[in-house]
C-alpha positions as CSV (number, residue, x, y, z in Angstrom):
1,X,33.1,-119.3,50.8
2,X,35.4,-122.5,50.0
3,X,36.8,-123.9,47.3
4,X,34.4,-125.8,45.4
5,X,35.7,-129.7,45.4
6,X,34.2,-130.4,42.4
7,X,32.9,-128.0,38.9
8,X,30.1,-129.7,37.0
9,X,29.4,-127.7,33.8
10,X,25.4,-128.2,32.2
11,X,24.5,-127.4,29.3
12,X,20.7,-127.4,28.6
13,X,18.5,-126.8,25.2
14,X,14.8,-126.7,25.1
15,X,12.2,-126.8,22.8
16,X,8.6,-126.6,23.9
17,X,8.4,-130.3,25.1
18,X,12.2,-132.1,25.4
19,X,15.2,-130.8,27.2
20,X,17.9,-132.0,26.6
21,X,21.0,-131.7,28.8
22,X,24.8,-132.5,28.1
23,X,27.3,-132.9,31.3
24,X,30.9,-132.2,31.0
25,X,31.4,-130.9,27.6
26,X,28.9,-133.6,25.9
27,X,30.5,-136.8,28.0
28,X,26.9,-137.0,29.7
29,X,23.4,-136.8,28.0
30,X,19.9,-137.2,29.1
31,X,16.8,-136.4,26.5
32,X,13.8,-135.6,28.8
33,X,10.4,-135.1,27.9
34,X,9.0,-131.4,29.6
35,X,5.6,-130.9,29.9
36,X,5.0,-128.0,32.4
37,X,1.4,-127.1,34.0
38,X,1.2,-124.5,32.8
39,X,2.5,-121.9,29.6
40,X,3.6,-119.4,32.2
41,X,5.6,-121.8,34.0
42,X,9.7,-121.1,32.6
43,X,11.7,-121.9,35.4
44,X,14.5,-123.9,35.5
45,X,16.6,-125.6,39.1
46,X,19.6,-127.7,40.0
47,X,20.3,-129.8,42.8
48,X,22.7,-130.8,43.9
49,X,22.0,-133.9,46.4
50,X,25.7,-134.9,47.1
51,X,27.8,-134.2,50.2
52,X,30.3,-131.5,48.6
53,X,29.8,-128.2,47.0
54,X,29.6,-128.0,43.8
55,X,30.1,-125.0,41.7
56,X,28.3,-125.4,38.1
57,X,28.2,-123.1,34.8
58,X,25.2,-123.0,32.9
59,X,24.9,-122.1,29.7
60,X,21.0,-122.3,28.4
61,X,19.2,-121.6,25.2
62,X,15.6,-122.0,24.1
63,X,15.9,-123.6,20.0
64,X,12.9,-123.2,17.6
65,X,10.6,-126.5,16.7
66,X,11.9,-129.3,14.5
67,X,8.5,-128.9,13.4
68,X,8.9,-128.4,8.8
69,X,5.5,-127.2,7.2
70,X,5.3,-128.1,3.9
71,X,5.3,-125.3,1.4
């Protein structure tokens, strides 16, 4: 294994309909709709389309829905 040329830190927050991605401690943020074809599709993939090696530190957390049911 060669030394990586770049280190990428990602934090993913996933709920029932949205994925939020925080890269490099929040320097880059993306919010994406998440609509899997079936409830069993729960995989997440990280792909490098660059030319160099990238070491990825990935943290993933499932968060509760923000829907509030009134009393």
